C-alpha positions, 0 to 999 in steps of 0.5 A: 519500524515500517516504511510509510508511503503516503499516497493520499491525494493521488489518483491511480495509477500513482498510488500503485507506482509509489507502492511498487517503488516502496516494495522494490526498496524494501527486502523484508519487514512491513510497508504501510500505505495510506490512500484515500479511496477504495479503488486505490486501496484495491489496486495497491493490494492487488499490485503488492500481491503480485510482488509477493506482499500480503495485506496483513491489516487494513484500517479505514477512517473518514474515507482514508485507508491504512494498509499494512503489508508484509512479504508473504 
């Protein structure tokens, strides 16, 4: 089961920091990050990529995003 990080309601850089903390606590598998704005979505994807994680799925609904990532 993927670890879920709920970063909705936080402004940057908090979602990025929460994502990086989740990545450092996960050796492999998947992480799902929930954010509620486009800037956070882009920043989370970019920060995860810098750690070798790739966005494998991005779903949007009502200005909220569900980003599924896996170690690349």
